[in-house]
C-alpha positions in Angstrom: -1.7 47.3 127.9 -4.3 44.6 128.2 -7.8 45.7 127.5 -10.8 44.4 129.4 -13.5 42.3 127.8 -15.8 45.3 127.8 -13.2 47.5 126.2 -12.5 44.9 123.5 -16.2 44.6 122.9 -16.5 48.4 122.5 -13.6 48.4 120.0 -15.3 45.6 118.0 -18.6 47.5 118.0 -16.9 50.7 116.8 -15.1 48.8 114.1 -18.4 47.2 112.9 -20.1 50.6 112.8 -17.3 51.9 110.6 -16.8 48.8 108.4 -19.7 46.4 108.8 -21.7 47.8 105.9 -18.8 47.6 103.5 -18.0 44.1 104.6 -21.5 42.9 104.1 -21.7 44.5 100.6 -18.4 42.8 99.7 -19.7 39.4 100.9 -23.0 39.8 99.0 -21.2 40.9 95.8 -18.7 38.0 96.1 -21.5 35.5 96.6 -23.5 37.1 93.8 -20.5 36.9 91.4 -19.9 33.3 92.3 -23.6 32.2 91.8 -23.8 34.4 88.7 -20.7 32.8 87.1 -22.1 29.3 88.0 -25.4 30.2 86.4 -23.7 31.5 83.3 -21.5 28.4 83.1 -24.6 26.2 83.4 -26.4 28.2 80.7 -23.4 28.0 78.3 -23.4 24.2 78.8 -27.1 23.9 78.3 -26.9 26.1 75.2 -24.0 24.0 73.8 -25.9 20.7 74.4 -29.0 22.2 72.7 -27.1 23.3 69.7 -25.4 19.9 69.5 -28.7 18.1 69.6 -30.1 20.4 66.8 -27.0 19.8 64.7 -27.2 16.0 65.0 -30.8 16.2 63.8 -29.7 18.4 61.0 -27.1 15.8 59.9 -29.8 13.1 59.8 -32.2 15.3 57.8 -29.6 16.3 55.2 -28.5 12.7 54.8 -32.0 11.7 53.6 -32.6 14.7 51.3 -33.3 13.2 47.8 -32.8 15.7 45.0 -34.7 13.4 42.6 -37.7 13.1 44.9 -40.8 15.4 45.0 -41.0 15.0 48.8 -39.5 18.1 50.3 -40.1 17.1 53.9 -36.5 16.4 54.8 -35.3 19.5 52.9 -37.7 21.7 54.8 -36.8 20.0 58.1 -33.1 20.6 57.4 -33.7 24.3 56.6 -35.7 24.8 59.7 -33.1 23.2 61.9 -30.3 25.2 60.3 -32.3 28.4 60.7 -32.8 27.6 64.4 -29.0 27.1 64.8 -28.2 30.3 62.9 -30.8 32.4 64.7 -30.5 31.1 68.3 -26.8 29.9 68.3 -25.3 32.0 65.6 -22.0 32.4 67.4 -21.5 28.7 67.7 -19.4 26.4 65.4 -22.5 24.3 65.0 -24.3 27.2 63.2 -21.4 27.6 60.8 -21.3 23.9 60.0 -25.1 23.9 59.6 -24.7 26.5 56.9 -22.0 24.4 55.2 -24.3 21.4 55.2 -27.1 23.4 53.7 -24.7 24.8 51.1 -23.7 21.2 50.1 -27.4 20.2 49.9 -28.1 23.2 47.7 -25.3 22.3 45.4 -26.6 18.8 45.1 -30.0 20.3 44.2 -28.4 22.6 41.6 -29.2 25.6 43.7 -26.0 27.7 43.3 -27.7 30.8 44.6 -28.8 29.1 47.8 -25.4 27.6 48.3 -23.8 31.0 47.8 -26.0 32.6 50.4 -25.2 29.9 53.0 -21.5 30.1 52.4 -21.4 33.9 52.5 -23.3 33.8 55.9 -20.8 31.2 57.2 -17.8 33.3 56.0 -19.2 36.3 57.9 -19.3 34.3 61.1 -15.9 32.6 61.4 -12.6 34.0 62.5 -10.6 30.8 62.5 -8.2 30.9 59.6 -8.3 27.2 58.6 -12.1 27.1 58.4 -12.2 30.5 56.6 -10.0 29.0 53.9 -12.4 26.0 53.5 -15.4 28.3 53.1 -13.6 30.5 50.6 -12.7 27.5 48.5 -16.2 26.2 48.5 -17.7 29.6 47.7 -15.3 30.1 44.8 -16.4 26.8 43.4 -20.1 27.8 43.7 -19.4 31.1 42.0 -17.7 29.2 39.1 -20.8 27.0 39.0 -22.9 30.2 38.6 -20.6 31.3 35.8 -19.1 34.3 37.8 -15.4 33.5 37.8 -14.5 37.2 38.5 -16.4 37.1 41.7 -14.8 33.7 42.5 -11.4 35.3 42.1 -12.3 38.2 44.4 -13.1 35.6 47.2 -9.6 34.0 47.1 -7.2 36.4 45.5 -5.9 38.1 48.6 -6.4 35.2 51.0 -3.4 33.3 52.5 -4.2 29.6 53.3 -2.5 27.7 56.0 0.5 25.6 55.1 -1.4 22.4 55.0 -4.1 23.9 52.7 -1.9 25.3 50.0 -2.4 22.3 47.6 -6.2 22.4 47.8 -6.3 26.2 47.7 -4.0 26.5 44.6 -6.1 23.9 42.8 -9.2 26.0 43.4 -7.3 29.0 42.2 -6.3 27.2 39.1 -9.9 26.3 38.5 -10.9 30.0 38.8 -8.1 31.0 36.4 -9.2 28.3 34.0 -12.8 29.6 34.1 -11.5 33.1 33.4 -9.6 31.8 30.4 -6.2 32.5 32.0 -4.7 29.1 31.2 -1.0 30.0 31.9 -2.0 31.3 35.4 -4.1 28.1 35.8 -1.1 26.0 34.9 1.1 27.8 37.5 -1.5 27.3 40.2 -1.9 23.6 39.4 1.8 23.2 39.4 2.1 24.8 42.9 -0.7 22.6 44.1 1.1 19.4 42.9 4.4 20.6 44.6 2.6 21.1 47.9 0.9 17.7 48.0 1.8 15.5 50.9 3.9 12.4 49.8 1.0 10.1 50.6 -1.6 12.1 48.7 -2.6 11.4 45.2 -4.4 13.8 43.0 -5.0 12.2 39.6 -7.7 14.7 38.7 -5.3 17.6 39.4 -2.7 15.9 37.2 -5.2 15.6 34.4 -6.2 19.3 34.8 -2.5 20.2 34.4 -1.9 17.9 31.5 -5.0 19.3 29.6 -3.4 22.8 29.5 -1.2 23.4 26.5 2.4 24.1 27.2 2.1 27.5 25.4 -1.1 29.4 26.2 -1.7 33.1 25.6 -3.4 35.2 28.3 -6.5 37.0 27.3 -6.4 40.8 27.6 -9.5 40.8 29.8 -7.7 39.0 32.6 -5.7 42.1 33.7 -8.8 44.2 33.4 -10.9 41.8 35.6 -8.2 41.6 38.3 -7.9 45.4 38.2 -11.7 45.7 38.7 -11.4 43.3 41.7 -8.6 45.4 43.3 -10.5 48.6 42.6 -13.6 47.2 44.2 -11.7 46.1 47.3 -10.1 49.5 47.6 -13.5 51.2 47.5 -14.7 48.7 50.1 -11.8 49.7 52.4 -12.5 53.4 51.9 
């Protein structure tokens, strides 16, 4: 049955009365979501560009830090820039690398405590396994520098490095064992490190470390006690 124009108009009015409000709300929400996403996307891009610019300035500042100079201008500038990245862009990779640069500068200045603080902050931010391994290795070396080999072992003992990081990781582990006086364990780690080197890589220092360890070395009794303390502390932390 063909409806007249008046009847079709009446049907359309009735449909609009029943569904018009819902339709308008849907359109408004859709437009709002679209514009909202675009605004968010633009904001993310702007934030990324800002963080990138701050990081580039940080690289320049750390490059000109002179540990033998009394002028602390560049050091203070680098610290300020890094703090800005950590406070305002803490979830960005730039902030993590900023902390790593400050840690390196602190080591060059003989400030092991400052380097430890930066590395521990960075470790608490990252989830990417490869970068986590790098931070753990650097933190372990800093803790050795501080004379706290037990704490250094706690940082690396239960961590599993990526396949391409085994050589470097085992070398650090060997350094930790050596600092703890566990020379046989150090030898084993250095040997694993050498076995996992790429064919094109040369590590003369690693070979020297291994050669300097006597073929027969007794383990100190304190080693097992220290490792037991590490495990116990980790169990308490998990509880």
